[in-house]
Backbone bond lengths (Angstrom), bond angles and torsions (degrees), N, CA, C in turn:
res aa  C-N    CA-C-N  psi(-1)  N-CA   C-N-CA  omega(-1)  CA-C   N-CA-C  phi
1 M - - - 1.407 - - 1.523 109.09 -
2 L 1.295 114.08 131.01 1.459 121.57 -178.80 1.520 109.93 -101.88
3 V 1.291 115.58 130.84 1.459 120.25 179.22 1.527 107.47 -119.51
4 M 1.293 115.77 129.88 1.460 119.89 178.98 1.522 108.91 -94.66
5 A 1.273 114.69 138.22 1.468 119.46 178.36 1.520 109.49 -76.81
6 D 1.309 114.52 147.37 1.460 118.78 175.70 1.527 108.24 -75.85
7 T 1.283 116.19 119.81 1.464 120.51 176.61 1.516 107.87 -124.38
8 Q 1.256 112.73 145.27 1.451 118.06 179.54 1.522 108.68 -94.67
9 Q 1.291 116.26 128.12 1.453 121.63 178.50 1.529 107.65 -90.78
10 S 1.311 114.84 134.67 1.465 116.27 176.88 1.523 108.48 -94.48
11 D 1.274 114.83 138.62 1.454 121.07 -179.97 1.530 107.52 -101.30
12 P 1.339 118.12 109.04 1.456 119.51 -176.90 1.534 112.27 -62.40
13 K 1.326 116.88 -27.78 1.463 119.68 -179.34 1.524 111.58 -71.74
14 A 1.328 117.41 -29.47 1.466 120.52 -177.84 1.524 110.43 -63.29
15 G 1.322 118.10 -44.59 1.464 121.45 178.40 1.513 110.99 -65.23
16 Q 1.301 115.92 -37.18 1.452 121.05 -178.83 1.530 110.70 -66.35
17 T 1.320 115.71 -38.67 1.459 120.63 -178.85 1.521 110.74 -64.16
18 S 1.358 117.22 -45.46 1.459 118.67 -179.19 1.525 110.91 -66.89
19 E 1.318 117.54 -35.26 1.464 120.64 177.49 1.523 109.76 -67.65
20 Q 1.297 116.33 -42.60 1.455 121.44 179.96 1.527 109.79 -63.37
21 T 1.297 116.42 -38.61 1.453 121.17 179.63 1.521 110.42 -64.67
22 S 1.330 118.25 -41.52 1.464 119.90 179.70 1.529 110.08 -67.94
23 E 1.315 118.41 -34.22 1.468 121.77 176.46 1.529 110.02 -67.15
24 Q 1.316 115.52 -40.80 1.464 119.74 178.72 1.521 110.61 -64.79
25 R 1.347 115.58 -40.90 1.470 118.92 178.44 1.521 111.16 -63.42
26 A 1.321 116.68 -41.05 1.463 120.47 178.85 1.526 110.62 -63.96
27 A 1.329 116.77 -40.22 1.471 120.91 179.03 1.525 110.53 -66.71
28 Q 1.324 116.70 -39.96 1.462 120.22 178.44 1.530 110.92 -65.35
29 K 1.330 115.95 -40.69 1.466 120.53 178.82 1.525 110.29 -63.43
30 A 1.336 116.30 -43.94 1.463 120.33 178.27 1.524 110.96 -64.15
31 G 1.316 116.54 -37.23 1.463 121.17 178.32 1.525 111.79 -64.86
32 R 1.335 116.23 -41.60 1.472 120.11 178.55 1.526 110.74 -66.08
33 K 1.338 116.06 -38.97 1.464 120.48 178.93 1.529 110.13 -64.42
34 A 1.334 116.95 -43.43 1.468 121.10 178.20 1.525 110.52 -63.49
35 D 1.322 117.44 -38.29 1.473 121.24 177.77 1.531 111.02 -62.87
36 R 1.339 116.30 -41.81 1.471 119.76 178.91 1.527 111.02 -64.61
37 K 1.335 116.20 -42.08 1.466 119.60 179.33 1.522 110.66 -65.09
38 A 1.333 116.56 -41.23 1.469 120.47 178.46 1.526 110.31 -63.56
39 A 1.327 117.24 -38.85 1.464 120.85 179.36 1.532 110.96 -64.62
40 K 1.341 116.87 -41.42 1.465 120.32 178.28 1.526 110.79 -64.24
41 L 1.334 116.61 -43.58 1.462 119.98 178.33 1.529 110.81 -64.42
42 A 1.329 117.10 -41.05 1.468 121.22 179.68 1.526 110.33 -61.06
43 K 1.328 116.58 -38.51 1.465 120.80 178.37 1.529 110.27 -63.70
44 R 1.329 117.09 -41.42 1.467 120.82 179.15 1.529 111.00 -69.24
45 I 1.326 117.17 -38.00 1.468 120.95 177.18 1.528 109.46 -63.46
46 S 1.316 116.55 -45.75 1.464 121.19 179.38 1.529 111.29 -62.07
47 G 1.321 116.78 -38.96 1.461 121.26 177.45 1.523 111.46 -63.79
48 F 1.324 115.83 -42.51 1.470 120.19 177.39 1.524 109.93 -62.69
49 A 1.325 116.79 -45.57 1.467 121.16 -179.28 1.525 110.76 -61.46
50 A 1.321 117.20 -40.75 1.464 120.67 179.87 1.531 111.08 -65.62
51 A 1.317 116.79 -37.79 1.457 121.03 -178.46 1.526 113.27 -74.78
52 H 1.331 116.88 -20.56 1.469 120.72 -174.68 1.526 113.51 -118.75
53 G 1.310 117.47 18.85 1.458 120.85 175.95 1.518 113.87 71.57
54 G 1.307 117.11 27.30 1.464 122.48 -177.08 1.518 109.32 111.82
55 A 1.316 116.31 167.46 1.460 119.46 -178.48 1.520 111.02 -157.53
56 E 1.314 114.46 156.49 1.455 123.36 172.23 1.521 105.97 -128.80
57 G 1.313 117.02 164.67 1.452 118.48 -177.73 1.505 114.56 -151.23
58 Q 1.317 113.83 174.78 1.452 123.00 176.63 1.521 106.98 -146.09
59 I 1.326 116.32 138.39 1.460 120.83 179.70 1.521 108.43 -106.96
60 A 1.329 115.67 127.67 1.465 121.66 179.53 1.524 108.94 -117.17
61 Y 1.309 116.82 131.23 1.463 123.15 178.85 1.528 109.40 -72.31
62 L 1.319 117.64 129.93 1.466 122.16 -179.06 1.522 113.03 -108.54
63 G 1.303 118.39 12.73 1.461 120.88 -177.05 1.516 110.36 80.49
64 Q 1.328 116.88 -140.10 1.465 120.99 -177.24 1.522 112.74 -64.52
65 R 1.308 117.25 -21.91 1.463 120.63 -179.47 1.513 112.73 -72.90
66 G 1.324 118.19 -20.40 1.452 120.61 178.20 1.512 113.13 123.49
67 A 1.330 115.86 -132.15 1.459 121.41 -177.17 1.525 109.35 -143.20
68 R 1.319 114.72 144.08 1.463 121.80 179.69 1.521 108.97 -103.06
69 I 1.313 116.64 127.66 1.460 122.07 176.29 1.525 106.73 -102.24
70 V 1.333 116.61 110.25 1.459 121.09 177.99 1.522 107.14 -91.96
71 L 1.324 116.09 128.37 1.464 122.20 -178.16 1.524 109.74 -113.78
72 V 1.316 116.45 134.60 1.458 121.87 176.11 1.520 107.04 -127.17
73 G 1.338 115.26 119.79 1.454 120.77 -179.83 1.514 111.98 -80.19
74 E 1.311 115.88 161.93 1.469 121.27 178.72 1.526 111.30 -63.46
75 D 1.334 116.92 -24.11 1.462 120.61 179.10 1.526 112.50 -88.78
76 G 1.326 118.05 3.53 1.460 122.02 179.27 1.512 114.34 94.58
77 G 1.329 116.86 -9.71 1.459 120.36 176.50 1.527 109.69 -66.60
78 W 1.311 116.37 150.12 1.458 118.71 -178.33 1.519 110.64 -142.75
79 G 1.309 114.81 162.26 1.448 121.67 178.96 1.512 108.96 -169.26
80 D 1.303 116.48 178.39 1.454 119.54 178.06 1.517 111.24 -148.20
81 L 1.301 114.76 159.04 1.459 123.60 177.30 1.518 107.13 -133.55
82 V 1.319 117.44 154.30 1.462 121.10 176.32 1.517 109.28 -119.40
83 A 1.327 115.32 128.43 1.463 122.34 175.71 1.525 107.88 -103.96
84 H 1.312 117.53 153.74 1.464 119.49 -177.41 1.531 113.43 -74.88
85 S 1.334 117.45 -10.12 1.465 120.28 175.52 1.530 109.65 -155.04
86 Y 1.307 115.40 158.68 1.465 120.99 179.95 1.538 111.36 -63.38
87 P 1.349 118.46 -45.05 1.473 118.39 178.50 1.537 113.50 -60.06
88 V 1.335 117.50 -35.74 1.467 120.25 178.23 1.527 109.27 -66.57
89 A 1.327 117.32 -40.77 1.468 120.94 178.16 1.525 110.48 -62.28
90 Q 1.327 116.67 -43.14 1.464 120.24 179.07 1.523 111.20 -63.53
91 K 1.329 116.03 -42.72 1.472 120.44 -179.62 1.524 110.35 -64.37
92 A 1.333 117.51 -40.43 1.463 121.36 179.50 1.529 110.51 -64.44
93 A 1.322 116.58 -44.41 1.468 120.67 179.53 1.524 110.40 -62.76
94 E 1.320 116.16 -40.81 1.469 120.73 179.28 1.526 110.83 -64.36
95 R 1.331 116.57 -45.01 1.471 120.55 179.91 1.520 112.00 -62.20
96 A 1.348 115.69 -35.89 1.461 119.90 -178.18 1.525 111.90 -82.78
97 G 1.320 117.67 -7.65 1.462 120.77 -178.64 1.520 112.40 72.74
98 L 1.328 116.54 29.10 1.459 122.29 -177.37 1.524 110.80 -78.29
99 T 1.328 116.63 129.66 1.460 121.01 173.68 1.518 107.69 -75.94
100 L 1.332 116.91 123.78 1.459 121.20 -177.48 1.521 111.87 -104.04
101 H 1.325 115.14 143.37 1.460 122.72 174.95 1.525 108.23 -110.26
102 D 1.331 116.58 149.80 1.460 120.63 179.02 1.527 111.79 -72.59
103 D 1.335 116.47 -36.27 1.461 121.38 -177.19 1.520 109.93 -131.32
104 F 1.318 114.42 158.50 1.456 120.26 177.16 1.527 107.68 -99.48
105 D 1.319 115.67 75.65 1.457 120.81 -179.70 1.526 110.50 -154.23
106 G 1.317 116.29 179.71 1.454 121.51 176.32 1.522 112.97 63.64
107 E 1.322 115.34 -141.18 1.463 121.69 -177.01 1.526 111.97 -60.36
108 F 1.333 116.21 -34.80 1.464 120.22 -179.29 1.531 110.17 -63.24
109 A 1.314 117.70 -49.52 1.468 121.43 179.97 1.524 111.02 -66.34
110 A 1.324 117.11 -31.91 1.468 121.09 -179.07 1.534 112.06 -66.87
111 K 1.318 117.89 -18.78 1.463 121.38 179.04 1.528 112.52 -72.72
112 V 1.331 116.98 -21.97 1.464 121.09 -176.05 1.531 109.84 -68.49
113 R 1.313 115.25 128.81 1.456 121.56 177.77 1.525 107.32 -109.31
114 T 1.318 116.63 118.63 1.463 120.49 179.53 1.520 109.18 -105.04
115 G 1.285 115.97 154.23 1.458 121.76 -179.01 1.516 111.69 -114.07
116 R 1.310 114.76 -172.69 1.469 121.70 -178.57 1.530 111.23 -58.42
117 Y 1.314 116.90 -40.40 1.468 120.19 -178.75 1.529 111.26 -57.01
118 E 1.327 116.84 -48.57 1.465 120.34 -178.22 1.525 111.47 -63.26
119 W 1.338 116.62 -44.67 1.464 119.97 -179.07 1.521 111.11 -65.79
120 T 1.318 117.46 -39.76 1.457 120.42 178.23 1.521 110.51 -66.37
121 R 1.297 115.46 -43.79 1.470 119.87 -179.52 1.522 111.12 -63.88
122 M 1.327 116.70 -45.15 1.471 119.74 -179.87 1.523 110.05 -63.23
123 A 1.329 117.85 -42.67 1.462 120.84 -179.81 1.520 110.26 -65.46
124 G 1.320 116.57 -39.67 1.459 120.34 -179.68 1.514 112.70 -64.59
125 I 1.301 116.74 -36.75 1.451 120.79 -178.79 1.525 110.98 -80.88
126 Q 1.310 117.07 -42.04 1.458 121.57 -170.88 1.521 114.73 -81.78
127 V 1.316 117.26 -51.97 1.467 119.39 -170.38 1.520 114.46 -127.81
128 G 1.301 116.29 30.84 1.450 119.19 176.33 1.507 114.64 73.62
129 G 1.327 117.57 28.92 1.468 121.89 178.30 1.514 110.97 -71.54
130 P 1.324 116.08 -171.10 1.461 120.24 -177.83 1.533 112.08 -58.78
131 A 1.296 115.15 145.55 1.465 120.45 179.09 1.521 109.84 -72.83
132 N 1.314 114.74 150.55 1.468 120.86 176.39 1.522 107.61 -106.70
133 G 1.257 117.58 92.38 1.458 120.30 -174.42 1.430 115.38 -106.61
């Protein structure tokens, strides 16, 4: 009489599924975090637009630091925000309904109104102008 020993068979797919599930959960968590950050940025963009009679923008890639969203209001006021990634910046601009430009030049750049502070600061840094203390 032959008796077979009870052996447990390992299913290679079972381990893969649990690993895949943890990767999917991590991706979903990162996606939710990016959505929250985009929503916060969109709220700030919308606030800027409301304060300046509307706004347009341009997104500049900053490398590992993320992306810079430059905002120019209809009244010439300007500002910027930094997102931790380019896709988050794009999502925030889209949520806020921001009109985006490819470059910061031409008519878009001409809308920017600078004041004495900016000119003094630029002169102080660039060509030995007055100090900004």
